[in-house]
FILOVEX-124655 format. One line per 5 residues: number of its first residue (from 1); their letters; for each residue x, y, z of N, C-alpha, C. Coordinates in steps of 0.2 Angstrom, whole numbers, plus 5000, padded with zeros to 4 digits. Example, Ala and Ser with C-alpha at 12.3 -4.5 7.8 and 13.67 -1.06 7.14 Angstrom:
BEGIN
1) as) 5066:4972:5039:5062:4978:5039:5066:4984:5039; 5064:4989:5035:5068:4995:5036:5064:5000:5039
! end
This chain:
BEGIN
1) mctrv) 4986:5030:4952:4991:5025:4952:4989:5018:4955; 4991:5013:4952:4991:5007:4956:4985:5002:4955; 4986:4996:4957:4981:4991:4957:4983:4986:4963; 4977:4984:4966:4978:4980:4972:4973:4974:4971; 4975:4968:4972:4970:4962:4971:4972:4957:4976
6) vwpda) 4966:4954:4979:4967:4949:4984:4965:4942:4981; 4968:4937:4983:4967:4930:4981:4966:4926:4988; 4959:4926:4990:4958:4923:4997:4958:4915:4997; 4959:4912:4992:4958:4905:4992:4963:4901:4988; 4970:4903:4989:4975:4900:4986:4977:4893:4989
11) ngavl) 4973:4888:4989:4975:4882:4992:4976:4883:4999; 4972:4886:5003:4973:4887:5010:4977:4894:5012; 4979:4897:5007:4983:4903:5009:4979:4910:5006; 4980:4915:5009:4978:4922:5006:4984:4926:5004; 4983:4928:4997:4988:4932:4994:4985:4938:4992
16) vgrnm) 4990:4943:4992:4988:4950:4989:4993:4952:4985; 4992:4955:4979:4997:4958:4975:4995:4966:4973; 5000:4970:4972:4999:4977:4971:5004:4979:4966; 5002:4984:4961:5007:4987:4957:5007:4994:4960; 5013:4997:4960:5014:5004:4962:5016:5008:4955
21) dyhrd) 5011:5012:4953:5011:5016:4947:5012:5023:4948; 5018:5026:4946:5019:5033:4947:5024:5036:4942; 5024:5042:4941:5027:5046:4936:5034:5047:4937; 5037:5045:4943:5044:5046:4945:5046:5041:4950; 5052:5040:4950:5055:5035:4955:5053:5038:4962
26) latnl) 5051:5033:4967:5049:5035:4973:5055:5033:4978; 5061:5031:4976:5066:5029:4980:5064:5024:4986; 5061:5019:4984:5058:5015:4988:5063:5010:4991; 5062:5009:4998:5066:5004:5002:5062:5000:5006; 5064:4994:5008:5061:4990:5013:5064:4991:5020
31) wklpr) 5059:4992:5025:5061:4993:5032:5058:4987:5036; 5062:4985:5041:5059:4981:5047:5058:4985:5052; 5051:4986:5055:5049:4990:5060:5047:4986:5066; 5051:4986:5072:5049:4981:5077:5043:4983:5081; 5041:4979:5086:5036:4981:5091:5040:4986:5096
36) gvrrn) 5035:4989:5100:5038:4993:5105:5040:5000:5103; 5039:5002:5097:5041:5009:5094:5036:5014:5096; 5037:5020:5099:5033:5025:5100:5032:5030:5094; 5026:5031:5092:5025:5035:5086:5019:5040:5088; 5018:5045:5084:5012:5050:5085:5009:5051:5078
41) dgvdg) 5004:5055:5078:5000:5055:5072:5003:5060:5067; 5008:5063:5068:5011:5067:5063:5007:5074:5061; 5002:5075:5065:4998:5081:5064:4999:5086:5070; 4996:5084:5076:4997:5089:5081:5000:5085:5087; 5001:5078:5086:5004:5074:5092:5000:5072:5097
46) dlvwt) 4993:5073:5096:4988:5071:5101:4987:5064:5102; 4988:5060:5096:4987:5053:5095:4994:5050:5096; 4995:5046:5101:5002:5043:5102:5001:5036:5103; 5005:5032:5101:5004:5024:5102:5011:5021:5102; 5011:5015:5105:5017:5011:5104:5016:5005:5100
51) stygs) 5020:5003:5095:5018:4998:5091:5017:4991:5094; 5011:4988:5093:5010:4981:5096:5013:4976:5091; 5013:4977:5085:5015:4972:5080:5021:4975:5076; 5026:4971:5075:5031:4972:5070:5029:4972:5063; 5032:4975:5058:5030:4975:5051:5036:4976:5047
56) vvata) 5035:4974:5040:5040:4975:5035:5036:4980:5030; 5039:4985:5028:5035:4990:5024:5040:4993:5019; 5036:4995:5013:5039:4998:5008:5038:5005:5008; 5043:5010:5008:5042:5017:5009:5043:5021:5002; 5041:5027:5003:5042:5032:4997:5047:5037:5000
61) fdmis) 5053:5038:4998:5057:5043:5000:5059:5042:5007; 5058:5036:5010:5059:5035:5017:5056:5040:5022; 5050:5042:5020:5046:5046:5024:5039:5045:5024; 5036:5040:5021:5029:5037:5021:5029:5030:5019; 5026:5026:5023:5025:5019:5022:5019:5018:5017
66) vdgmn) 5020:5015:5011:5015:5015:5006:5012:5008:5005; 5016:5003:5008:5014:4996:5007:5017:4992:5012; 5014:4986:5014:5018:4982:5019:5013:4977:5023; 5016:4973:5027:5013:4968:5031:5015:4967:5038; 5011:4966:5043:5014:4965:5049:5014:4958:5051
71) eagla) 5017:4956:5057:5018:4949:5059:5012:4945:5060; 5006:4949:5061:5000:4945:5062:4996:4943:5055; 4999:4946:5050:4996:4945:5043:4991:4950:5041; 4991:4956:5044:4987:4961:5041:4992:4965:5036; 4989:4967:5031:4993:4971:5026:4989:4977:5024
76) ghvlw) 4993:4982:5022:4990:4989:5020:4993:4991:5013; 4989:4995:5009:4992:4997:5003:4989:5004:5001; 4993:5009:5000:4991:5016:4998:4991:5016:4991; 4985:5019:4988:4984:5020:4981:4982:5027:4980; 4982:5029:4974:4980:5036:4972:4972:5036:4971
81) laesv) 4969:5041:4973:4962:5042:4972:4961:5050:4971; 4961:5052:4965:4960:5060:4964:4954:5063:4967; 4949:5059:4968:4943:5062:4971:4943:5063:4978; 4949:5061:4982:4949:5061:4989:4949:5069:4991; 4944:5070:4996:4943:5076:4999:4942:5075:5007
86) ygerd) 4947:5077:5011:4947:5074:5018:4943:5078:5022; 4941:5084:5020:4937:5089:5024:4941:5093:5029; 4938:5098:5032:4941:5103:5037:4943:5099:5043; 4948:5101:5046:4951:5098:5052:4946:5099:5058; 4943:5093:5061:4939:5094:5067:4943:5091:5073
91) aarpa) 4945:5096:5077:4949:5095:5083:4946:5090:5088; 4940:5088:5087:4937:5084:5092:4938:5076:5089; 4940:5076:5083:4942:5069:5081:4949:5068:5080; 4951:5061:5081:4958:5060:5080:4960:5061:5073; 4966:5062:5072:4969:5063:5065:4975:5059:5064
96) lsqav) 4976:5057:5058:4983:5054:5056:4985:5058:5049; 4992:5059:5049:4994:5062:5043:4994:5056:5038; 4995:5058:5031:4995:5053:5026:5001:5049:5027; 5007:5052:5029:5013:5048:5030:5012:5042:5034; 5008:5043:5040:5008:5037:5045:5001:5034:5045
101) wmqyf) 4997:5036:5040:4990:5033:5040:4990:5025:5040; 4993:5022:5035:4994:5015:5034:4997:5012:5040; 5003:5015:5042:5007:5012:5048:5003:5011:5054; 4999:5016:5055:4995:5016:5062:4991:5009:5062; 4989:5006:5057:4985:5000:5057:4990:4994:5057
106) ldnfa) 4995:4994:5054:5000:4989:5054:5003:4988:5061; 5004:4994:5065:5006:4994:5071:5002:4992:5077; 4995:4992:5075:4990:4992:5081:4985:4986:5080; 4984:4983:5074:4979:4978:5073:4981:4972:5070; 4978:4966:5071:4979:4960:5068:4975:4958:5062
111) tvaea) 4969:4961:5062:4964:4960:5057:4961:4966:5055; 4958:4965:5049:4954:4971:5046:4948:4973:5050; 4945:4968:5053:4939:4969:5057:4941:4974:5063; 4946:4972:5066:4948:4977:5072:4950:4984:5069; 4953:4984:5064:4955:4991:5061:4948:4995:5059
116) vdwiq) 4944:4991:5056:4937:4995:5054:4933:4997:5060; 4933:4993:5065:4930:4995:5071:4932:5001:5074; 4939:5002:5074:4942:5008:5077:4941:5014:5072; 4941:5013:5066:4940:5018:5061:4933:5021:5062; 4928:5016:5062:4921:5019:5063:4919:5021:5069
121) strvq) 4922:5019:5075:4921:5022:5081:4924:5028:5083; 4930:5030:5080:4933:5036:5081:4932:5041:5075; 4930:5039:5069:4929:5043:5064:4935:5047:5062; 4941:5044:5062:4947:5046:5062:4948:5050:5055; 4951:5056:5055:4952:5060:5050:4959:5059:5047
126) vvqlt) 4960:5061:5040:4967:5060:5037:4969:5067:5035; 4975:5069:5036:4977:5076:5035:4982:5075:5029; 4981:5079:5024:4986:5079:5018:4992:5083:5020; 4998:5080:5017:5004:5083:5017:5007:5085:5010; 5011:5090:5010:5014:5092:5003:5020:5088:5003
131) dpasg) 5021:5085:4997:5028:5081:4996:5033:5087:4995; 5038:5087:5000:5043:5092:5000:5048:5092:4993; 5048:5086:4990:5052:5086:4984:5049:5088:4978; 5043:5088:4977:5039:5089:4971:5034:5095:4972; 5032:5096:4978:5026:5101:4979:5020:5098:4978
136) evpai) 5019:5091:4976:5013:5088:4975:5009:5087:4982; 5003:5087:4982:4999:5086:4988:4995:5079:4986; 4997:5074:4989:4994:5067:4987:4987:5067:4989; 4983:5063:4984:4976:5062:4986:4976:5054:4985; 4975:5051:4991:4976:5044:4992:4970:5040:4995
141) hlald) 4969:5034:4994:4964:5030:4998:4968:5024:5000; 4965:5020:5005:4969:5014:5008:4965:5008:5008; 4969:5003:5006:4966:4996:5007:4969:4992:5012; 4965:4988:5016:4968:4984:5021:4965:4977:5019; 4970:4972:5021:4968:4965:5020:4971:4960:5025
146) datgd) 4969:4954:5026:4972:4950:5032:4972:4943:5030; 4975:4939:5034:4976:4932:5033:4969:4928:5034; 4964:4931:5036:4957:4928:5035:4954:4929:5028; 4957:4933:5024:4954:4935:5018:4949:4941:5018; 4949:4944:5024:4944:4950:5024:4948:4956:5021
151) saiie) 4944:4961:5019:4946:4966:5015:4942:4973:5017; 4946:4978:5017:4942:4985:5017:4945:4990:5013; 4941:4995:5010:4944:5000:5007:4941:5007:5010; 4946:5011:5012:4944:5017:5016:4946:5023:5012; 4940:5027:5011:4941:5033:5006:4938:5039:5010
156) yidgr) 4940:5045:5008:4937:5051:5010:4934:5055:5004; 4928:5056:5004:4924:5059:4998:4920:5065:5000; 4922:5070:4998:4918:5077:5000:4918:5078:5007; 4924:5076:5010:4925:5077:5017:4922:5071:5022; 4918:5066:5018:4915:5061:5022:4919:5054:5022
161) levhh) 4920:5051:5028:4923:5045:5028:4919:5039:5025; 4921:5035:5020:4918:5030:5017:4922:5023:5018; 4919:5018:5021:4922:5012:5023:4919:5007:5019; 4922:5003:5015:4919:4997:5011:4922:4991:5014; 4918:4987:5018:4921:4982:5022:4918:4975:5020
166) spdyr) 4921:4971:5016:4919:4964:5015:4924:4960:5012; 4925:4954:5013:4930:4949:5009:4928:4949:5002; 4922:4952:5000:4920:4952:4993:4924:4957:4989; 4927:4962:4993:4930:4968:4989:4937:4966:4988; 4939:4962:4983:4945:4960:4982:4950:4964:4977
171) vmtns) 4947:4968:4974:4951:4972:4969:4950:4980:4970; 4955:4984:4969:4955:4991:4970:4960:4994:4965; 4958:4999:4962:4962:5003:4958:4962:5010:4960; 4960:5015:4955:4960:5022:4957:4953:5025:4955; 4952:5030:4951:4946:5033:4950:4942:5029:4946
176) pkyde) 4935:5029:4947:4931:5034:4952:4931:5030:4959; 4928:5033:4963:4927:5031:4970:4924:5024:4970; 4925:5020:4976:4924:5013:4975:4917:5011:4974; 4912:5014:4976:4905:5012:4974:4904:5012:4967; 4907:5017:4964:4906:5018:4957:4910:5013:4953
181) qlall) 4916:5011:4955:4919:5006:4952:4915:4999:4952; 4912:4998:4958:4908:4992:4958:4902:4992:4953; 4899:4998:4952:4894:4999:4947:4896:4998:4940; 4902:5000:4939:4905:5000:4932:4907:4992:4931; 4909:4989:4936:4911:4982:4935:4905:4978:4933
186) atveg) 4899:4979:4936:4893:4976:4934:4891:4976:4927; 4894:4981:4923:4892:4981:4916:4896:4977:4912; 4901:4974:4915:4906:4970:4911:4904:4963:4910; 4905:4960:4905:4903:4953:4903:4907:4948:4909; 4903:4944:4912:4906:4939:4917:4904:4942:4924
191) fggdt) 4902:4948:4924:4900:4951:4931:4893:4954:4931; 4889:4952:4926:4882:4954:4925:4880:4958:4919; 4885:4961:4915:4884:4965:4910:4886:4961:4903; 4886:4965:4898:4888:4962:4891:4894:4966:4888; 4897:4971:4891:4903:4974:4889:4909:4969:4889
196) plpgt) 4912:4968:4883:4918:4964:4883:4923:4966:4888; 4927:4962:4891:4933:4963:4895:4937:4968:4892; 4938:4974:4895:4942:4980:4892:4949:4979:4893; 4953:4982:4889:4960:4981:4889:4965:4987:4889; 4962:4993:4891:4966:4999:4891:4969:5000:4898
201) tlatd) 4973:5005:4899:4976:5006:4906:4972:5010:4910; 4966:5012:4908:4961:5016:4913:4960:5012:4919; 4959:5015:4925:4958:5012:4931:4952:5007:4931; 4947:5010:4928:4941:5005:4928:4942:4999:4924; 4946:4999:4918:4948:4993:4914:4953:4989:4918
206) rfara) 4958:4992:4922:4962:4987:4926:4958:4984:4931; 4953:4987:4934:4949:4985:4939:4945:4978:4937; 4942:4979:4931:4939:4973:4928:4943:4968:4926; 4949:4969:4923:4954:4963:4922:4956:4960:4928; 4958:4964:4933:4961:4960:4939:4955:4956:4942
211) ayyvd) 4949:4959:4942:4943:4955:4945:4942:4948:4941; 4943:4949:4934:4942:4943:4930:4947:4938:4931; 4953:4940:4931:4958:4935:4931:4960:4932:4938; 4959:4936:4943:4960:4933:4950:4955:4927:4951; 4949:4928:4948:4943:4924:4949:4944:4917:4945
216) rleqp) 4949:4917:4941:4950:4911:4937:4957:4908:4938; 4960:4910:4943:4967:4906:4944:4966:4899:4947; 4970:4895:4944:4969:4888:4946:4973:4887:4953; 4970:4882:4957:4973:4881:4963:4980:4879:4963; 4985:4882:4967:4992:4881:4966:4994:4875:4971
221) etplq) 4999:4871:4969:5001:4865:4972:5006:4867:4978; 5009:4873:4977:5014:4875:4982:5014:4883:4983; 5017:4886:4989:5017:4893:4990:5020:4897:4984; 5025:4894:4981:5029:4897:4976:5025:4897:4970; 5021:4892:4968:5016:4893:4963:5011:4898:4964
226) aiasm) 5009:4898:4970:5003:4904:4972:5006:4911:4970; 5012:4912:4972:5015:4918:4971:5016:4920:4964; 5018:4915:4960:5019:4916:4953:5012:4917:4950; 5007:4914:4952:5000:4915:4949:4998:4922:4950; 4999:4925:4957:4997:4931:4958:5001:4937:4954
231) fsvir) 5008:4935:4953:5012:4940:4949:5009:4940:4942; 5006:4934:4939:5003:4934:4933:4997:4939:4932; 4993:4940:4937:4988:4944:4937:4990:4951:4938; 4994:4953:4942:4996:4960:4943:5000:4962:4937; 5004:4958:4934:5007:4960:4928:5003:4961:4922
236) nvaqp) 4997:4958:4922:4992:4959:4917:4989:4966:4917; 4989:4969:4923:4986:4975:4924:4991:4981:4926; 4998:4979:4925:5003:4984:4925:5003:4989:4919; 5006:4994:4920:5006:5000:4915:5013:5000:4912; 5013:5001:4905:5020:5001:4902:5023:5008:4903
241) frspd) 5029:5008:4902:5033:5015:4903:5031:5020:4898; 5029:5026:4900:5027:5031:4895:5027:5037:4898; 5026:5043:4895:5025:5049:4898:5018:5049:4901; 5017:5052:4907:5011:5052:4911:5006:5056:4907; 5000:5054:4908:4994:5058:4905:4994:5065:4908
246) pgkpd) 4993:5070:4905:4993:5077:4908:4989:5077:4914; 4991:5079:4920:4987:5080:4926:4985:5074:4929; 4987:5068:4927:4985:5062:4930:4991:5057:4932; 4994:5058:4937:4999:5054:4940:4997:5047:4941; 4990:5046:4942:4987:5039:4942:4988:5035:4936
251) asqti) 4989:5039:4930:4990:5036:4924:4997:5035:4922; 5001:5032:4926:5008:5032:4925:5011:5025:4925; 5017:5024:4923:5020:5017:4923:5021:5014:4929; 5021:5007:4929:5022:5003:4935:5029:5003:4936; 5031:5005:4943:5038:5006:4944:5040:5000:4949
256) wqvva) 5036:4997:4953:5037:4991:4956:5031:4987:4958; 5032:4981:4960:5026:4976:4961:5028:4972:4968; 5022:4971:4971:5023:4967:4977:5018:4961:4977; 5020:4955:4979:5015:4950:4981:5017:4948:4988; 5011:4948:4992:5012:4946:4999:5008:4940:5001
261) dltnr) 5011:4935:5004:5007:4929:5006:5006:4930:5013; 4999:4932:5015:4997:4934:5022:4997:4928:5026; 4996:4922:5023:4996:4916:5028:5003:4914:5030; 5007:4913:5025:5014:4911:5026:5019:4916:5028; 5016:4923:5028:5020:4929:5030:5026:4930:5026
266) ryvfe) 5025:4930:5019:5031:4931:5015:5029:4937:5011; 5034:4942:5010:5033:4948:5007:5038:4948:5001; 5036:4948:4995:5040:4948:4989:5039:4954:4985; 5045:4957:4983:5046:4963:4980:5049:4963:4973; 5047:4966:4968:5050:4966:4961:5050:4973:4958
271) sttrp) 5056:4975:4956:5056:4982:4953:5055:4981:4946; 5052:4986:4942:5052:4985:4935:5058:4989:4932; 5062:4992:4935:5068:4995:4933:5074:4991:4934; 5074:4986:4939:5080:4982:4940:5077:4975:4940; 5082:4970:4938:5079:4964:4936:5078:4959:4942
276) nivwv) 5080:4960:4948:5080:4955:4953:5074:4955:4958; 5071:4949:4959:5066:4948:4964:5069:4947:4970; 5066:4950:4976:5068:4948:4983:5062:4947:4987; 5063:4943:4992:5058:4942:4997:5060:4942:5004; 5055:4943:5008:5057:4943:5016:5052:4938:5019
281) dladm) 5055:4933:5023:5051:4929:5027:5050:4932:5034; 5044:4934:5036:5044:4938:5042:5046:4933:5048; 5045:4926:5047:5047:4922:5052:5054:4922:5054; 5058:4925:5049:5066:4925:5050:5068:4932:5053; 5063:4936:5054:5065:4943:5056:5064:4944:5064
286) dfgag) 5068:4948:5067:5067:4949:5074:5063:4955:5075; 5057:4954:5077:5052:4960:5078:5052:4962:5086; 5056:4959:5090:5055:4960:5097:5056:4967:5099; 5053:4970:5104:5053:4976:5107:5061:4977:5109; 5063:4983:5107:5070:4984:5108:5075:4982:5103
291) spetk) 5073:4978:5098:5077:4976:5092:5077:4982:5088; 5083:4983:5084:5084:4989:5080:5079:4989:5074; 5078:4995:5072:5075:4996:5065:5080:4995:5060; 5078:4991:5055:5083:4989:5050:5080:4991:5043; 5085:4992:5038:5083:4994:5031:5087:4990:5026
296) ldlgs) 5083:4989:5021:5086:4986:5015:5086:4991:5009; 5092:4994:5008:5093:4999:5003:5092:4996:4996; 5086:4997:4993:5084:4994:4986:5088:4997:4981; 5089:5003:4982:5093:5007:4976:5100:5004:4975; 5103:5002:4980:5110:4999:4979:5109:4991:4978
301) slale) 5104:4988:4981:5104:4981:4982:5102:4977:4975; 5097:4981:4972:5094:4977:4966:5098:4979:4960; 5105:4978:4960:5109:4979:4954:5109:4974:4949; 5110:4976:4943:5110:4971:4937:5115:4966:4938; 5121:4968:4941:5127:4963:4942:5129:4963:4949
306) gglag) 5129:4957:4952:5131:4957:4959:5126:4959:4964; 5120:4961:4962:5114:4963:4967:5111:4957:4970; 5107:4959:4975:5104:4954:4979:5098:4951:4975; 5096:4944:4977:5091:4941:4974:5089:4936:4979; 5082:4934:4978:5080:4928:4983:5078:4931:4990
311) nvsga) 5079:4927:4995:5078:4928:5002:5083:4933:5005; 5080:4939:5006:5084:4944:5009:5083:4946:5016; 5080:4941:5020:5078:4942:5027:5084:4944:5031; 5089:4941:5029:5095:4943:5033:5100:4948:5031; 5097:4952:5026:5102:4957:5022:5100:4964:5025
316) fveha) 5095:4965:5029:5093:4971:5031:5099:4974:5036; 5100:4981:5036:5105:4984:5040:5102:4988:5045; 5105:4988:5051:5103:4993:5056:5103:5000:5054; 5098:5004:5055:5098:5011:5053:5095:5015:5058; 5096:5022:5058:5092:5026:5062:5085:5025:5061
321) plhfl) 5081:5026:5066:5073:5025:5065:5070:5029:5059; 5066:5026:5056:5062:5029:5051:5058:5035:5053; 5059:5041:5050:5056:5047:5052:5050:5048:5047; 5044:5047:5049:5038:5049:5045:5037:5056:5044; 5036:5058:5038:5035:5065:5037:5029:5068:5041
326) tltdv) 5030:5074:5044:5024:5077:5048:5022:5083:5046; 5017:5086:5048:5014:5092:5046:5019:5098:5048; 5022:5097:5054:5027:5102:5056:5033:5102:5051; 5035:5096:5049:5041:5096:5044:5039:5100:5038; 5033:5099:5035:5030:5102:5029:5030:5110:5031
331) rnlaa) 5028:5112:5036:5028:5119:5038:5035:5122:5038; 5039:5118:5042:5046:5121:5042:5049:5121:5036; 5048:5117:5031:5051:5117:5025:5049:5122:5020; 5042:5124:5021:5039:5129:5017:5042:5136:5020; 5043:5136:5026:5045:5143:5029:5052:5144:5027
336) taapg) 5056:5139:5026:5063:5139:5024:5064:5141:5017; 5059:5139:5013:5059:5140:5006:5056:5147:5004; 5053:5150:5009:5049:5156:5007:5054:5162:5005; 5052:5166:5001:5057:5172:4999:5060:5176:5005; 5066:5177:5005:5069:5181:5010:5073:5176:5015
341) n) 5072:5170:5015:5075:5165:5019:5081:5162:5016
! end
């Protein structure tokens, strides 16, 4: 599922766009998460932290943050990678559940470089969680990018942590793993090879098209023009509505899209099933410690008639704190669903 692409030189701004491709609705909402919130790893509770930075995030089922940006201009994006194998749990290393994996970085770091230093020094593990609604066990990788234009892709392959860190790594899709994606891109015309620019919905083809078109964007005159330009690229690599390919949820339709201006701290959200585009200017949000967690219910807000559109920074509503799915939750739900209970 999904495509992510960075435009690091949009007339002085850094923009990132992503498509969320999935075979069912993820009941996505937007949340404002302030500084000063105490969280834990969602695995065994050994890793505990208090958020240094506030963030705006898009969630799946209000139990995992799958995309978002913090007030320092660091953004994160969770995408599907079928080849992900996280390895056996090593109690000597810190761990993060899939639900809170991206959020840890938005809570704690201002730049990709800071995040990568922590990842490589701790060799942090990721622990899979079963989706309680579907029984699926996600296989995901993570992209991070920031307002300097830096970028990193974090994957777990055959139990090994692989970090690809460079501002040159501007595009990310799905299978195969990242180093193989780069090798395949080198066979395409314009990137060193002679294969014509491909046009299918395969992850490798979307990778090539995103890399091709973002490299050819004209310099925008305004931030609005920059956002429109980035939308034009991610729409080109969006996937049409259709039945998913058997056994491949990564080959599914695009259900929503985001463009984030990491320099001007604007987060723009577009649903492909509802017509309205909304955005949040982080400068208008109160991320102060002690301020409430607030939520924008997109299911009711993005209505065809009478729904919200435009700047929704002031439309978030105070809500009980976001509860990230934990390994304990999964075990309890499995026990409840067991025969005889």
